[in-house]
TORLONU-409961 format. One record per residue (C-alpha): x, y, z. Coordinates in steps of 0.02 Angstrom, whole numbers, padded with zeros to 5 digits, always signed. Layout:
<gulos>
XYZ
...
</gulos>
This chain:
<gulos>
+08010+04088+01861
+07973+03992+02012
+08076+04028+02171
+08152+03888+02253
+08161+03865+02424
+08324+03903+02509
+08416+03747+02574
+08391+03772+02739
+08204+03756+02712
+08218+03587+02627
+08302+03527+02791
+08143+03565+02881
+08071+03414+02823
+08036+03288+02968
+08132+03416+03074
+07975+03541+03114
+07832+03514+03220
+07662+03565+03160
+07604+03732+03248
+07488+03668+03356
+07640+03580+03438
+07761+03695+03395
+07709+03857+03469
+07535+03886+03512
+07470+04047+03456
+07517+04165+03585
+07379+04213+03735
+07306+04377+03752
+07427+04420+03889
+07591+04522+03819
+07755+04416+03848
+07864+04441+03990
+07969+04623+03971
+08154+04614+03964
+08238+04688+04118
+08236+04869+04035
+08051+04876+04061
+08004+04933+03891
+07826+04918+03816
+07788+04734+03798
+07718+04681+03623
+07536+04673+03595
+07432+04511+03598
+07410+04415+03444
+07302+04482+03305
+07242+04432+03138
+07292+04532+02958
+07199+04584+02821
+07086+04740+02795
+06912+04686+02784
+06835+04763+02621
+06704+04892+02662
+06597+04842+02514
+06594+04741+02361
+06677+04848+02216
+06540+04793+02075
+06613+04847+01899
+06532+04838+01736
+06624+04687+01678
+06476+04568+01611
+06526+04435+01488
+06436+04348+01349
+06493+04192+01437
+06380+04215+01608
+06534+04086+01676
+06680+04202+01633
+06589+04361+01708
+06643+04450+01879
+06613+04581+02008
+06778+04662+02022
+06915+04733+01908
+07114+04718+01944
+07110+04904+02016
+06997+04816+02164
+07088+04652+02173
+07043+04548+02033
+07154+04408+01986
+07171+04460+01801
+07073+04397+01661
+07204+04264+01596
+07210+04194+01775
+07155+04010+01723
+07266+04004+01578
+07354+03844+01568
+07237+03765+01687
+07114+03619+01651
+06917+03662+01669
+06914+03497+01761
+07034+03543+01899
+06933+03725+01918
+06777+03623+01923
+06831+03506+02042
+06934+03631+02147
+06794+03769+02188
+06660+03655+02273
+06836+03606+02386
+06877+03772+02454
+06859+03805+02622
+06689+03887+02686
+06796+03963+02836
+06962+03989+02795
+07088+03991+02957
+07175+04150+02905
+07084+04314+02828
+07222+04363+02697
+07175+04181+02636
+06981+04216+02642
+07023+04391+02549
+07098+04290+02410
+06960+04165+02395
+06836+04307+02381
+06933+04386+02257
+06969+04206+02159
+06774+04195+02156
+06726+04382+02104
+06869+04398+01978
+06815+04383+01776
+06914+04277+01685
+06914+04172+01524
+06892+03982+01542
+06991+03838+01449
+06904+03745+01323
+06799+03596+01384
+06639+03566+01455
+06611+03540+01650
+06556+03369+01696
+06428+03449+01816
+06361+03622+01879
+06427+03767+01766
+06551+03872+01844
+06462+04008+01888
+06362+03893+01986
+06500+03834+02074
+06574+04002+02116
+06400+04072+02177
+06364+03923+02276
+06540+03945+02371
+06512+04132+02388
+06354+04104+02486
+06441+03961+02594
+06583+04098+02639
+06442+04214+02689
+06455+04325+02529
+06271+04306+02479
+06266+04482+02392
+06426+04440+02281
+06333+04267+02241
+06170+04375+02198
+06247+04494+02092
+06353+04353+02005
+06198+04257+01957
+06129+04411+01890
+06250+04406+01749
+06142+04244+01689
+05991+04292+01573
+05822+04241+01661
+05773+04124+01524
+05935+04023+01545
+05951+04009+01745
+05953+03809+01781
+05847+03739+01943
+06008+03749+02039
+06041+03939+01996
+05859+03972+02048
+05879+03903+02213
+06048+03998+02229
+05983+04150+02183
+05833+04127+02303
+05958+04097+02443
+06067+04247+02412
+05906+04353+02425
+05862+04271+02594
+06037+04275+02677
+06052+04456+02629
+05875+04508+02700
+05797+04547+02527
+05642+04450+02549
+05542+04547+02428
+05653+04496+02299
+05663+04305+02357
+05475+04301+02350
+05463+04381+02185
+05558+04236+02118
+05466+04107+02210
+05343+04064+02075
+05488+04032+01949
+05566+03920+02090
+05428+03817+02109
+05416+03779+01937
+05602+03740+01920
+05596+03621+02067
+05424+03556+02065
+05453+03411+02179
+05576+03493+02298
+05526+03517+02478
+05633+03680+02479
+05527+03766+02349
+05377+03727+02464
+05464+03795+02601
+05496+03957+02515
+05320+03979+02471
+05264+03943+02635
+05385+04081+02695
+05325+04202+02566
+05136+04176+02609
+05183+04218+02794
+05263+04367+02730
+05106+04419+02636
+04999+04388+02783
+04920+04235+02708
+04935+04134+02868
+04793+04012+02819
+04884+03958+02665
+05040+03958+02737
+04983+03836+02867
+04915+03708+02740
+05086+03715+02678
+05164+03683+02848
+05041+03538+02870
+05089+03459+02707
+05281+03469+02749
+05250+03392+02916
+05164+03246+02807
+05314+03237+02699
+05416+03185+02853
+05522+03353+02824
+05660+03362+02939
+05684+03547+02986
+05668+03591+03166
+05695+03782+03143
+05571+03794+02996
+05430+03714+03088
+05471+03813+03261
+05466+03977+03171
+05301+03915+03075
+05226+03881+03251
+05284+04051+03323
+05200+04134+03158
+05058+04032+03188
+05024+04102+03369
+05085+03944+03440
+05226+03932+03580
+05378+03887+03488
+05477+03737+03546
+05658+03795+03625
+05802+03761+03527
+05963+03806+03449
+05897+03858+03279
+06052+03901+03201
+06128+03737+03199
+06110+03659+03016
+05993+03794+02978
+05961+03829+02787
+05925+04002+02708
+05735+03987+02708
+05736+03927+02887
+05833+04071+02937
+05723+04193+02848
+05574+04115+02931
+05651+04121+03111
+05705+04297+03087
+05526+04328+03046
+05454+04249+03194
+05578+04330+03315
+05638+04169+03385
+05757+04199+03526
+05929+04136+03528
+06057+04129+03667
+06220+04235+03648
+06304+04072+03664
+06242+03993+03519
+06318+04118+03405
+06488+04037+03426
+06429+03876+03346
+06319+03963+03207
+06364+03930+03012
+06471+04067+02956
+06339+04112+02817
+06216+04152+02938
+06316+04272+03038
+06268+04434+02959
+06087+04394+02963
+06091+04358+03153
+06201+04540+03179
+06048+04616+03064
+05900+04515+03155
+05828+04669+03278
+05725+04547+03366
+05886+04473+03455
+05968+04529+03613
+06084+04660+03588
+06224+04556+03665
+06184+04405+03537
+06186+04537+03396
+06359+04597+03444
+06414+04423+03472
+06362+04381+03291
+06439+04541+03217
+06610+04520+03311
+06625+04338+03249
+06567+04409+03066
+06682+04558+03079
+06837+04443+03127
+06793+04324+02987
+06785+04466+02834
+06596+04459+02826
+06529+04624+02870
+06597+04815+02877
+06659+04866+03032
+06534+05008+03033
+06389+04883+03065
+06473+04814+03235
+06506+05016+03280
+06338+05047+03270
+06277+04905+03377
+06403+04952+03520
+06345+05132+03487
+06153+05081+03514
+06181+04967+03682
+06142+05014+03845
+06283+05072+03972
+06354+05187+04069
+06533+05244+04005
+06565+05308+04179
+06630+05128+04213
+06735+05107+04058
+06899+05130+04174
+06864+04981+04256
+06811+04877+04089
+06913+04739+04040
+06833+04714+03872
+06794+04528+03898
+06604+04525+03871
+06507+04596+03721
+06430+04735+03846
+06603+04789+03916
+06669+04803+03747
+06517+04918+03697
+06553+05014+03840
+06733+05049+03807
+06692+05088+03617
+06590+05224+03684
+06702+05294+03811
+06836+05311+03668
+06723+05415+03558
+06674+05520+03702
+06852+05537+03752
+06960+05681+03681
+07121+05669+03794
+07242+05560+03690
+07330+05471+03838
+07167+05407+03903
+07096+05370+03744
+07241+05260+03696
+07222+05172+03867
+07042+05130+03840
+07065+05077+03660
+07208+04966+03732
+07094+04882+03841
+06956+04845+03698
+07116+04778+03610
+07156+04658+03740
+06962+04597+03759
+06941+04555+03566
+07104+04533+03475
+07020+04470+03312
+06897+04599+03292
+06957+04754+03394
+07082+04810+03279
+06964+04827+03129
+06858+04935+03243
+06981+05055+03316
+07104+05068+03167
+07039+05217+03107
+07040+05298+03284
+07216+05246+03306
+07272+05306+03140
+07197+05474+03186
+07296+05481+03336
+07454+05591+03337
+07595+05472+03363
+07699+05564+03505
+07814+05515+03651
+07672+05531+03772
+07597+05374+03688
+07759+05281+03687
+07686+05150+03777
+07549+05131+03677
+07651+05126+03509
+07663+04930+03513
+07486+04906+03515
+07463+05034+03376
+07582+04970+03262
+07501+04779+03282
+07332+04840+03268
+07361+04942+03113
+07443+04805+03039
+07307+04686+03074
+07181+04795+02999
+07287+04817+02844
+07329+05004+02862
+07519+04977+02839
+07572+05157+02791
+07489+05225+02965
+07619+05108+03060
+07765+05230+02992
+07752+05367+03125
+07731+05254+03275
+07878+05165+03214
+07980+05332+03212
+07919+05344+03392
+07991+05180+03440
+08149+05220+03349
+08178+05386+03423
+08162+05326+03597
+08294+05184+03543
+08409+05327+03511
+08402+05383+03690
+08368+05218+03806
+08435+05070+03680
+08278+05026+03577
+08206+04879+03658
+08043+04903+03603
+08097+04949+03422
+08200+04798+03425
+08050+04683+03480
+07956+04753+03324
+08095+04757+03198
+08048+04584+03120
+07869+04619+03109
+07915+04791+03028
+08013+04673+02898
+07886+04567+02861
+07763+04707+02829
+07892+04803+02712
+07928+04934+02826
+08105+04908+02875
+08267+04842+02804
+08324+04654+02788
+08358+04585+02953
+08528+04568+03029
+08606+04449+03146
+08631+04598+03274
+08437+04629+03232
+08390+04471+03267
+08495+04458+03429
+08410+04624+03484
+08242+04548+03449
+08277+04394+03549
+08340+04505+03706
+08195+04613+03701
+08061+04478+03700
+08154+04395+03864
+08087+04214+03812
+08135+04055+03859
+08273+03977+03751
+08154+03847+03695
+08020+03965+03668
+08132+04090+03577
+08195+03938+03451
+08009+03902+03413
+07968+04090+03367
+08140+04108+03272
+08111+03956+03173
+07941+04020+03120
+08014+04192+03086
+08148+04118+02970
+08015+04030+02870
+07905+04182+02850
+08066+04290+02792
+08132+04161+02683
+07954+04133+02606
+07963+04322+02558
+08125+04312+02466
+08238+04353+02614
+08403+04255+02677
+08403+04221+02857
+08584+04237+02925
+08677+04078+02947
+08711+04116+03119
+08532+04117+03175
+08480+03975+03054
+08618+03840+03096
+08577+03825+03288
+08404+03763+03242
+08476+03611+03166
+08531+03568+03318
+08360+03533+03395
+08267+03361+03411
+08213+03287+03239
+08022+03281+03282
+07913+03192+03150
+07741+03290+03155
+07643+03131+03116
+07536+03246+02988
+07478+03157+02835
+07563+03245+02688
+07441+03301+02549
+07554+03280+02425
+07453+03309+02273
+07406+03471+02331
+07599+03524+02389
+07646+03461+02212
+07495+03543+02111
+07541+03713+02205
+07725+03716+02170
+07693+03671+01986
+07561+03805+01965
+07677+03923+02044
+07823+03881+01931
+07705+03901+01788
+07640+04066+01859
+07467+04010+01846
+07397+04139+01961
+07217+04076+01987
+07264+03888+01990
+07405+03937+02137
+07281+04027+02228
+07159+03873+02211
+07296+03755+02277
+07349+03875+02417
+07181+03884+02486
+07149+03705+02478
+07318+03671+02558
+07259+03744+02730
+07066+03722+02695
+07000+03782+02884
+07153+03745+02971
+07254+03869+03074
+07388+03756+03099
+07531+03711+02991
+07724+03670+02999
+07821+03824+02985
+07893+03755+02826
+07715+03723+02753
+07678+03907+02772
+07869+03959+02687
+07799+03848+02536
+07629+03919+02535
+07707+04114+02540
+07848+04069+02402
+07718+03995+02304
+07604+04142+02315
+07738+04265+02274
+07809+04178+02125
+07643+04172+02052
+07620+04352+02057
+07534+04371+02221
+07655+04440+02323
+07533+04569+02414
+07428+04412+02478
+07604+04334+02514
+07650+04480+02622
+07483+04483+02710
+07484+04303+02759
+07661+04317+02827
+07600+04481+02928
+07458+04401+02997
+07555+04228+03046
+07689+04349+03123
+07539+04427+03234
+07464+04270+03277
+07609+04188+03336
+07680+04333+03430
+07834+04385+03334
</gulos>
């Protein structure tokens, strides 16, 4: 049964500000400490543990559109996830899913939605097949390996021209050039009048050291007025000509990316920030790029959940640098973060190791928790590391290692018995959101606010978001803490309501249509990180009601970390 929003949530309509105005995501600097000078909370971190690999299962279906890559033990939403949902909605909704969800918890849900095997409702899609839509979206969000594996469920003779292109793209994005070129004749046969098939042919000719044939193909494409600066710059370089200077990642296609990598085109580190999501893993693998550029791509890819943390760790290990400078490093540059990582690996004294990790966490709050989570989990939580405990707790939660947080909470609670517990009080709401503490009382919230030592205005804003998050997970906030929020100015956000998505989300959750609820939840936020607290609460409530409680909690914790709760 659908969990109705609490009465105080309905009152938020028209009362709350959008998150961008209500409370900006917290800065890297910890908030001011209370007068008792306890350890300040750590900076905001993303949440959700990045998957180390795709869990491929033998779940092939007679219908390729219903095939999947994971089972329910590895996060699949269940074979009946589309029960009660129309095929038209599925076919319309999948292409509209965000390529870069604003929150990692939602990206994890999107990947699992696309990888899950499930029976489809009766009907015939108006356009592309569902398996094509799923594979195309997986490529767009930076999961080409999964896209290729999904398309392998389609028998070769049944592959459509669109599926053949998607398959070639998946191989190119994954760096499997041999497989891409093995498919090239079939691709040309399927796309006889398509420039893209000719581009793949040229790439494969360069791969096979057939420069003359490739040059003829390049000239033909130029005569056809093809607009692809990255492709032609790479072709010039492979032909021995000086390539044009350009940011070749802008709008780059999979085949142009492969050409650029093959031609060893240079790329500035600053260009990585604007690179499309799908190309980041390839940039991190490209050995022709400068180490700093590869690390910048890997850091962004890891923060988005596109690569395993080990890939970034290996790049850190390989970069030159003297760890003797680690004590003065701030973690604000790629090289500085690499030096800090190597210094952590070589340091055996726990207190000094924790200090180095803390520097790295401050320098890269999005990716560093994923890099250092195993190291933090291996540290013994002792009173000597009391000042590091808040950082450890937030980092482990950001990396999805919830159980590893318990010893660090124990250290803070033990300290609280002696000195009043400012640090423990500051983290009590976060622990409750993670399922590691009892429901919050009015005394808990009062102690939390005192420990944070914020201005009344900032405290009210953060309290409002906290009330929405805990209510979304099913707790009832104390009236004494909710009622004062009603005295604030009734500010209208000016945000256009996406009524169709809101109504669809509530209806899907009420009927416990798991796949449809996930679809609407992802569409509701899109690629934005901004929303009104009430909208976050609705999303969390809907996910929980539809049987996606773990996703609801992961999103709540991620929001709490990002907004400094």
